[in-house]
C-alpha positions as CSV (number, residue, x, y, z in Angstrom):
1,M,5.3,17.5,-24.0
2,R,8.1,16.1,-26.3
3,N,10.7,16.4,-23.7
4,L,8.5,14.6,-21.2
5,K,7.7,11.8,-23.7
6,K,11.5,11.3,-24.3
7,I,12.2,11.1,-20.6
8,L,9.3,8.9,-19.9
9,R,11.0,6.0,-21.6
10,C,13.4,5.9,-18.8
11,G,10.8,5.5,-16.0
12,L,11.7,5.7,-12.4
13,I,12.5,3.1,-9.7
14,I,10.0,2.9,-6.9
15,L,10.8,1.4,-3.6
16,T,8.1,-0.9,-1.9
17,S,7.7,-4.3,-0.7
18,V,4.2,-4.4,-1.9
19,M,3.6,-5.8,-5.3
20,V,-0.1,-5.8,-6.2
21,V,-2.0,-5.6,-9.3
22,G,-5.7,-4.8,-9.5
23,V,-8.4,-2.7,-11.1
24,V,-11.1,-1.5,-8.8
25,G,-14.5,-1.9,-10.4
26,C,-16.7,0.9,-11.3
27,S,-19.9,1.4,-9.4
28,N,-23.1,3.5,-9.8
29,Q,-23.9,2.0,-13.1
30,N,-27.4,1.2,-14.5
31,T,-28.4,-2.0,-16.0
32,S,-27.4,-1.0,-19.4
33,G,-23.7,-0.7,-18.2
34,K,-23.6,3.1,-18.8
35,S,-22.9,5.5,-15.9
36,T,-25.9,7.3,-14.4
37,K,-23.7,10.2,-13.7
38,R,-22.6,12.9,-16.2
39,N,-19.1,13.5,-14.8
40,I,-16.8,10.4,-14.8
41,V,-13.3,11.0,-13.2
42,E,-10.7,8.5,-14.1
43,A,-8.2,8.0,-11.3
44,W,-4.9,6.0,-11.5
45,V,-3.5,5.1,-8.1
46,F,-1.1,2.6,-6.4
47,P,-1.8,0.1,-3.6
48,I,-0.6,2.4,-0.9
49,I,-3.3,0.6,1.1
50,P,-4.9,-2.7,0.3
51,P,-6.9,-2.6,-2.9
52,E,-10.0,-3.5,-1.1
53,E,-9.8,-0.5,1.0
54,L,-9.3,1.6,-2.0
55,K,-12.5,-0.1,-3.4
56,K,-14.4,0.9,-0.4
57,L,-13.3,4.5,-0.7
58,E,-14.4,4.5,-4.4
59,S,-17.8,3.1,-3.5
60,E,-18.3,5.5,-0.7
61,F,-17.5,8.4,-2.8
62,N,-19.7,7.4,-5.6
63,S,-22.7,6.7,-3.3
64,T,-22.3,10.0,-1.6
65,H,-21.7,12.2,-4.6
66,K,-24.6,13.0,-6.9
67,D,-23.0,14.3,-10.0
68,V,-19.5,12.9,-10.0
69,Q,-18.4,9.2,-10.4
70,V,-14.8,8.1,-9.8
71,N,-13.4,5.1,-11.7
72,L,-10.4,4.0,-9.7
73,T,-7.7,2.0,-11.4
74,V,-5.0,0.5,-9.2
75,L,-1.7,0.2,-10.9
76,D,1.2,-2.1,-10.2
77,W,4.3,-0.6,-8.5
78,K,6.5,-2.3,-11.0
79,D,5.5,-0.3,-14.2
80,G,2.6,2.0,-13.0
81,R,4.6,5.2,-13.1
82,E,5.7,4.4,-16.6
83,K,2.0,3.9,-17.7
84,I,1.0,7.2,-16.1
85,K,3.8,9.1,-17.8
86,T,3.2,7.6,-21.2
87,A,-0.5,8.4,-20.9
88,L,0.1,12.0,-19.8
89,S,2.7,12.4,-22.6
90,T,0.0,11.6,-25.3
91,N,-2.8,13.7,-23.7
92,K,-4.6,10.5,-22.8
93,G,-3.8,10.5,-19.1
94,P,-6.2,10.1,-16.3
95,D,-7.9,13.1,-14.6
96,V,-6.3,12.1,-11.2
97,F,-3.0,10.3,-10.8
98,Y,-0.5,9.1,-8.2
99,I,2.6,11.2,-7.6
100,G,5.1,10.8,-4.8
101,V,5.8,13.5,-2.2
102,G,8.4,15.9,-3.7
103,L,6.9,16.2,-7.2
104,D,8.6,15.0,-10.4
105,Q,10.5,17.6,-12.3
106,N,9.4,16.2,-15.7
107,Y,5.8,16.8,-14.8
108,I,6.7,20.2,-13.6
109,D,8.4,21.1,-16.8
110,A,5.5,19.5,-18.9
111,K,3.0,21.6,-17.1
112,V,0.7,18.7,-16.4
113,L,0.0,19.4,-12.8
114,A,-3.0,21.4,-11.9
115,S,-2.5,23.8,-9.0
116,A,-4.5,23.1,-5.8
117,K,-6.4,26.4,-6.0
118,S,-7.4,25.7,-9.5
119,I,-9.1,22.5,-8.4
120,G,-11.0,24.0,-5.5
121,F,-8.7,24.2,-2.5
122,S,-9.0,27.4,-0.7
123,E,-6.2,29.2,1.2
124,K,-8.0,28.1,4.4
125,D,-7.8,24.5,3.2
126,L,-4.1,24.6,2.4
127,E,-3.3,26.3,5.8
128,K,-4.3,23.1,7.6
129,Y,-1.3,21.3,6.2
130,S,2.1,21.0,8.0
131,P,5.1,22.8,6.7
132,L,6.1,19.7,4.8
133,I,3.6,20.6,2.1
134,E,6.5,22.7,0.7
135,S,7.7,19.4,-0.8
136,N,4.7,19.6,-3.1
137,M,5.1,23.3,-4.0
138,V,6.6,25.1,-6.9
139,G,7.0,28.7,-5.9
140,D,4.0,29.6,-3.8
141,S,1.6,27.1,-5.3
142,V,0.8,23.6,-4.3
143,Y,0.5,21.1,-7.1
144,A,-0.1,17.8,-5.4
145,I,-2.2,16.9,-2.3
146,P,-0.4,14.5,0.2
147,L,-2.3,11.6,1.5
148,G,0.3,10.6,4.0
149,Y,4.1,10.7,4.8
150,E,6.6,7.9,5.3
151,T,9.8,8.7,7.2
152,N,13.0,6.8,8.2
153,M,12.9,5.6,11.9
154,L,15.3,3.6,13.9
155,F,14.1,0.1,14.5
156,Y,15.9,-1.6,17.5
157,R,15.6,-4.9,19.3
158,K,14.7,-4.2,22.9
159,D,15.9,-7.6,24.0
160,I,19.2,-7.5,22.3
161,L,20.1,-4.0,23.6
162,S,19.0,-4.9,27.0
163,K,21.3,-7.9,27.0
164,F,24.2,-5.6,26.5
165,G,23.2,-3.2,29.2
166,Y,21.4,-0.7,27.0
167,N,17.7,0.0,28.2
168,H,17.1,3.0,25.7
169,P,17.8,3.4,22.0
170,P,20.7,5.6,20.8
171,S,19.8,9.3,20.4
172,T,22.9,10.5,18.7
173,W,25.3,9.3,16.0
174,E,28.0,8.6,18.7
175,E,25.6,6.5,20.7
176,L,24.4,4.6,17.6
177,Y,28.1,3.6,16.8
178,K,29.0,2.8,20.5
179,I,25.9,0.5,21.0
180,A,26.3,-1.2,17.5
181,E,30.1,-1.8,18.2
182,A,29.3,-3.3,21.7
183,I,26.9,-5.8,20.1
184,S,28.9,-6.8,17.2
185,K,32.1,-7.1,19.0
186,G,30.4,-9.0,21.8
187,T,29.2,-11.7,19.6
188,M,32.1,-11.9,17.2
189,K,32.9,-15.4,16.0
190,D,35.4,-16.4,13.3
191,G,35.8,-12.8,12.4
192,K,32.1,-12.0,11.9
193,P,29.5,-10.8,14.4
194,E,26.8,-13.4,15.1
195,V,24.5,-10.5,16.0
196,M,25.2,-7.4,13.9
197,G,24.7,-4.2,15.9
198,L,23.6,-2.2,12.8
199,Q,22.8,-3.1,9.2
200,I,22.3,-0.3,6.8
201,V,19.4,-1.1,4.4
202,G,20.9,-1.1,0.9
203,M,24.0,-2.9,2.0
204,D,21.8,-6.1,2.0
205,D,19.4,-7.5,-0.4
206,H,17.5,-4.3,-0.9
207,L,20.1,-2.2,-3.0
208,N,17.7,0.5,-4.1
209,A,17.2,1.5,-0.4
210,I,20.9,2.7,-0.2
211,N,19.5,6.0,-1.5
212,M,17.1,6.5,1.5
213,S,19.8,5.2,4.0
214,W,22.3,7.6,2.6
215,I,19.9,10.6,2.3
216,S,19.1,10.2,6.1
217,M,22.8,10.6,7.1
218,F,23.3,13.3,4.5
219,Q,20.4,15.3,5.8
220,A,21.5,14.9,9.4
221,A,24.9,16.1,8.5
222,G,23.4,19.3,6.9
223,G,24.1,18.3,3.3
224,K,22.5,20.0,0.2
225,F,22.0,18.3,-3.1
226,M,22.4,21.5,-5.2
227,K,24.3,24.8,-5.1
228,S,24.0,27.3,-7.9
229,N,22.1,24.8,-10.0
230,K,24.9,22.2,-9.6
231,S,25.1,18.9,-7.7
232,M,27.2,19.4,-4.6
233,L,27.2,16.1,-2.7
234,N,31.2,16.3,-2.7
235,S,31.2,18.7,0.3
236,S,32.4,18.6,3.8
237,E,28.9,17.5,5.0
238,G,28.8,14.7,2.3
239,E,32.2,13.4,3.5
240,E,31.2,13.5,7.1
241,A,28.0,11.5,6.5
242,L,29.7,8.9,4.2
243,N,32.8,8.5,6.4
244,Y,30.4,7.9,9.4
245,M,28.5,5.2,7.4
246,R,31.8,3.5,6.2
247,K,33.2,3.2,9.7
248,F,30.6,0.5,10.4
249,Y,31.9,-1.6,7.6
250,K,35.5,-0.7,7.9
251,N,35.7,-1.7,11.4
252,N,33.8,-5.0,10.8
253,I,30.8,-3.8,13.0
254,S,28.5,-4.3,10.1
255,I,29.0,-6.7,7.2
256,P,27.4,-6.4,3.8
257,G,25.0,-9.1,2.6
258,P,22.6,-10.3,5.4
259,S,19.1,-8.9,5.2
260,A,18.4,-6.1,7.7
261,V,14.7,-6.9,7.9
262,N,15.0,-10.8,8.1
263,G,18.0,-10.4,10.5
264,F,15.9,-8.1,12.7
265,T,13.1,-10.6,12.7
266,N,15.3,-13.7,13.7
267,G,17.6,-11.7,16.1
268,T,20.8,-11.5,14.1
269,V,20.4,-7.8,13.5
270,A,20.0,-5.5,16.5
271,M,19.3,-2.2,14.7
272,F,18.4,-0.9,11.3
273,Y,16.6,2.3,10.0
274,F,14.0,2.5,7.3
275,T,10.5,3.8,6.8
276,Q,7.9,3.2,9.4
277,P,5.5,1.1,7.3
278,T,8.1,-1.7,7.4
279,A,6.8,-2.8,10.8
280,D,3.2,-3.1,9.5
281,Q,4.4,-5.0,6.4
282,Q,6.3,-7.4,8.5
283,S,3.4,-7.7,11.2
284,W,5.9,-6.9,13.9
285,Y,3.1,-5.0,15.9
286,T,1.0,-8.1,16.2
287,S,3.4,-11.0,15.9
288,P,3.6,-12.9,19.2
289,D,7.4,-13.4,18.6
290,M,8.1,-9.7,18.0
291,K,5.5,-7.3,19.5
292,D,7.4,-7.3,22.9
293,K,10.9,-7.1,21.3
294,L,10.2,-4.3,18.7
295,G,11.5,-0.8,19.5
296,I,11.0,2.1,17.3
297,A,12.7,5.5,17.9
298,P,13.4,8.8,16.1
299,M,16.7,8.9,14.0
300,P,19.8,9.5,16.1
301,K,20.9,13.2,15.9
302,G,23.7,13.8,13.5
303,P,26.1,16.9,13.3
304,K,23.3,19.3,12.3
305,S,20.0,17.7,13.0
306,S,17.9,14.7,13.7
307,A,16.1,15.0,10.3
308,G,16.3,12.1,7.9
309,Y,14.7,10.8,4.7
310,F,11.0,11.2,4.2
311,G,8.7,10.8,1.4
312,G,5.1,9.7,0.9
313,H,2.0,9.6,-1.3
314,S,0.1,12.2,-3.1
315,L,-2.5,12.8,-5.7
316,A,-2.4,15.3,-8.5
317,V,-4.9,16.5,-11.1
318,N,-4.1,16.5,-14.7
319,A,-3.9,20.0,-15.9
320,N,-5.1,19.0,-19.3
321,S,-8.2,17.3,-18.0
322,D,-11.5,18.7,-19.0
323,K,-12.9,17.7,-15.6
324,K,-10.5,19.4,-13.2
325,E,-13.3,20.7,-11.1
326,Q,-14.8,17.3,-10.6
327,A,-11.4,15.7,-10.1
328,G,-10.6,18.2,-7.5
329,E,-13.8,17.3,-5.7
330,F,-12.6,13.7,-5.5
331,V,-9.1,14.6,-4.4
332,K,-10.3,17.1,-1.8
333,W,-12.7,14.3,-0.3
334,I,-10.2,11.5,-0.3
335,S,-7.4,13.6,1.2
336,S,-9.6,15.2,4.0
337,P,-8.8,14.9,7.7
338,E,-12.0,12.7,8.0
339,K,-10.5,10.2,5.5
340,V,-6.8,10.2,6.7
341,D,-7.5,7.4,9.2
342,V,-7.8,4.9,6.4
343,F,-4.2,5.5,5.5
344,M,-3.0,5.7,9.1
345,K,-4.5,2.3,9.9
346,S,-2.8,0.5,7.0
347,A,0.9,1.3,7.5
348,H,1.1,4.1,10.0
349,H,1.2,6.7,7.3
350,V,1.5,10.1,8.9
351,P,-1.3,12.6,8.5
352,P,0.0,15.5,6.4
353,F,-1.8,18.1,8.5
354,D,-0.7,20.5,11.3
355,L,-3.0,18.9,13.9
356,S,-3.1,22.1,15.9
357,K,-5.0,23.8,13.0
358,L,-7.8,21.1,12.8
359,D,-10.9,21.4,14.7
360,S,-12.1,18.7,17.2
361,E,-14.2,16.9,14.7
362,E,-11.5,16.8,12.1
363,K,-9.2,15.4,14.6
364,R,-11.7,12.9,16.1
365,K,-10.6,9.8,13.9
366,I,-7.0,10.8,14.0
367,D,-7.0,11.0,17.9
368,A,-8.8,7.6,18.1
369,I,-6.0,5.9,16.2
370,T,-3.1,7.8,17.9
371,N,-4.4,7.3,21.4
372,A,-4.8,3.5,20.8
373,D,-1.0,3.2,20.3
374,K,0.3,6.5,21.8
375,A,4.0,5.3,22.4
376,T,4.4,4.4,18.7
377,W,2.7,7.4,17.3
378,D,4.6,9.7,19.6
379,V,7.9,8.7,18.2
380,I,6.7,8.8,14.7
381,F,5.4,12.4,15.1
382,Q,8.6,13.3,16.8
383,Q,10.6,12.2,13.7
384,I,8.2,14.2,11.6
385,N,8.8,17.2,13.7
386,N,12.5,16.6,13.5
387,N,12.2,16.6,9.7
388,I,10.3,19.9,9.8
389,D,13.0,21.5,12.1
390,G,15.7,20.1,9.9
391,N,14.2,21.5,6.7
392,A,13.9,18.1,5.2
393,A,11.4,19.4,2.7
394,K,13.9,21.7,1.2
395,L,16.2,18.9,0.5
396,L,13.3,17.0,-1.2
397,V,12.7,20.0,-3.4
398,Q,16.4,20.2,-4.3
399,G,16.3,16.6,-5.2
400,R,14.0,17.1,-8.1
401,K,16.7,18.1,-10.4
402,G,18.9,15.1,-11.7
403,Y,16.6,12.8,-9.5
404,T,17.0,9.7,-11.8
405,E,20.7,10.1,-12.4
406,R,21.4,10.8,-8.7
407,W,19.3,7.8,-7.6
408,D,21.0,5.5,-10.0
409,A,24.6,6.8,-9.3
410,Q,24.2,6.7,-5.5
411,K,23.4,3.0,-5.7
412,S,26.8,2.1,-7.0
413,Q,29.0,4.8,-5.7
414,I,27.7,4.9,-2.1
415,V,28.0,1.1,-1.8
416,S,31.5,1.2,-3.3
417,A,32.6,3.8,-0.7
418,L,31.2,1.9,2.2
419,L,33.1,-1.2,1.1
420,G,36.2,0.8,0.8
421,E,36.5,0.2,-2.9
422,T,36.3,3.9,-3.6
423,K,37.4,6.9,-1.6
424,T,34.5,8.8,-0.1
425,K,35.5,12.1,-1.9
426,D,35.8,10.2,-5.3
427,A,32.4,8.5,-4.8
428,L,30.6,11.8,-4.0
429,N,32.4,13.5,-7.0
430,N,31.4,10.7,-9.4
431,I,27.8,11.2,-8.4
432,D,28.1,15.0,-8.8
433,V,29.5,14.4,-12.4
434,K,26.7,12.1,-13.5
435,V,24.1,14.5,-12.2
436,N,25.7,17.6,-13.7
437,Q,26.0,15.9,-17.0
438,A,22.4,15.1,-17.0
439,L,21.7,18.8,-16.2
440,G,23.7,19.9,-19.2
441,D,26.9,20.9,-17.5
């Protein structure tokens, strides 16, 4: 645990536009203020759905489970991970805690993750999950249970593309560049496009997101983070992806600075790519000004695949908890197919299951949501399938080693390369050096 405690001081940067702090109150208490249940499970989570929805889940679980009570604490995205890590390092951690999809190498090394089978998941239970569950595996064992996935999608303004003669979104890198070029050059004024064909998130006011934008292109080019336990972004695949991204800024099709999201809303950005909850967070599906203009499509196909960045939200059980069985009962309940609709409704979080392996009752709530907006869900599921076909989970597993150093180095080096301040090969090599130094090379 000493190594974990040392690393915990660094913390991790978490991407989100939600900043909520709250503690969901405990329920099922008697008038003396003491719980009437013998087994109290402490769960620390993040507001991946509105806190009031988490409170409803807490109340529902406590009212329907006789011997187990869960006390749900909702942490702030800003410092919540640090609180979890610090608590785990001192053996005072919660019984259940939030962890992103892909796991955290520090947690793996510190052996604070209980396996799914040790907390009550059977082989039959685990067989219901899609192949992306590999992201939460070490060897043959699952160590965190996903609640829902997020994946980069292409957002496009139907009205702007139509104005330039395009009635469908780009499906390849070549088409993405061609359409973006037509829009930017067609609206050029004083050397700058009045409507930018494409803005890459991270080249605007959301610097941290350059990691996700870059990973999508790197993945589609067939890149790998590691080879023989060494970072290997400096590769032909890495250069191809970074040179493609750089071309937009080198040729003045894209310009750094303007917000992708704000520009998309006000019509000065025609396309950008980012995770699918963005539309929910911006209320684009229901906004009178946007709902008929919003288009969402799978990521354009790159040299190797149409896969891209994906992540999501999971729960893990503390391996040092003396209530692993009870904690597992809660995790199994909240992550079940019957409860996944709560996460789907809030931000189009993708169910982590292989839907073909669920029975009709398990799929009932899922089908009700997807059928109500079939066009949107069809393209989101298409991107999830593209991620499966492109082995995106394997890249996420590779990314565990040197994660923090890679994440930090990419922010500066990728941006520098896109601006032409650093050669692409040098930028990629600089990232590799930082990661390999952290890994002890």
